Residue, then its C-alpha position, 0 to 999 in steps of 0.5 A: x831416770x831409774x836405778x838398777x840393781x844387779x847381782x852376778x855382774x862379773x859373770x858371763x851375762x852379768x858383765x855384759x848387762x852391766x855395760x849396757x846398763x851403764x850406757x843406757x839413758x834409762x838409768x841414772x844409777x846402777x848398783x852392784x853387789x859383789x864379793x870383791x872390788x871389780x875396779x870398774x869405775x863409772x859416774x853411774x856406778x855404785x859398788x857395794x862389796x858385801x859378805x853375801x852370808x851376812x844379809x843384815x848388812x845389806x838389807x837396806x841397800x837393795x833400793x831401786x826400780x829394777x833388780x837383775x839377778x844374773x848370779x849362778x855357778x856350777x856344782x863343780x865350781x861351788x864344790x858341793x850341791x849345798x854350796x851350789x844351792x846357796x848361790x843359785x837359790x839362797x842368794x837370789x831368794x834373799x835379795x828378792x825378799x829385800x827387794x820386795x820389802x824395799x818396794x823394788x818394782x821389777x825382778x828379772x832373773x836368769x833361770x834355765x830352759x827346763x827349770x822345774x821344781x819337780x825335776x829329777x835333775x838337781x840343777x833344773x830342780x833348783x832353778x825351778x824352786x827359785x822360780x816358784x818362790x818368785x811367783x809367790x813374791x808378787x812383785x809388780x813385775x817378775x821376768x824369768x828368762x830361760x835361755x838354752x845353752x849359752x854361747x860366750x867367753x867365760x872367765x873360767x873354762x868349762x870343758x863340757x859346756x864348751x864341747x856342747x856349745x861347739x856341737x850344738x852350734x854346728x847343728x843349730x840349723x836343725x833347731x826349727x819349729x818346736x825345737x827352736x827354743x833349744x838352739x844355743x843363744x849368745x850371752x850378749x843377746x840375753x843381756x840385751x833382752x834383759x835390758x829391753x824387758x825392764x823397759x816394758x811395762x808388763x805386770x805379773x809373773x812372766x816366763x820367757x823361753x830361749x826362742x822368745x829371748x832371742x827375738x827380744x834381744x835381737 
């Protein structure tokens, strides 16, 4: 059985993925990296409480087969663009470097539909930058998931996202053909897709847009 590693295990997708990993017969051990004790107990679970800004303290702990990066924030929650980039770019990049050094085989990450390092949109630009970095890492397998607007119950309330979700969900019947990838997607579906992708013996760098994620996660 494999060992799974995950950052972002307390978030919308990560919390659901953690449950799936703990219940999966494919994994004998699940390792999480968190800022504080989550009080989650399970025979398979090893929880490392770390200071993400002190990478030298956890470098040797990033050991396993599949690394899941579901970490993410918003500029509002982070407080600044600089703080946002630390969470959505610096941390995933640092863990990827350690994972590669420690011979992790598969790196899976949640990005965003429309991610592009050359985008004029700060959010999409940052997501594009981490994708470009991972492309150059040459993991045995790299899976980049680009979901559309996520549906699900977050711990924190995001008004704009909530309104957008209601609006787009109401009009979801219009997302046909080339527009299908823009249809809102349930966070649980994304988590299921992550788990399934980790069991497929694909090699190389692969990007999955939201419609493909939906199909795999169903």
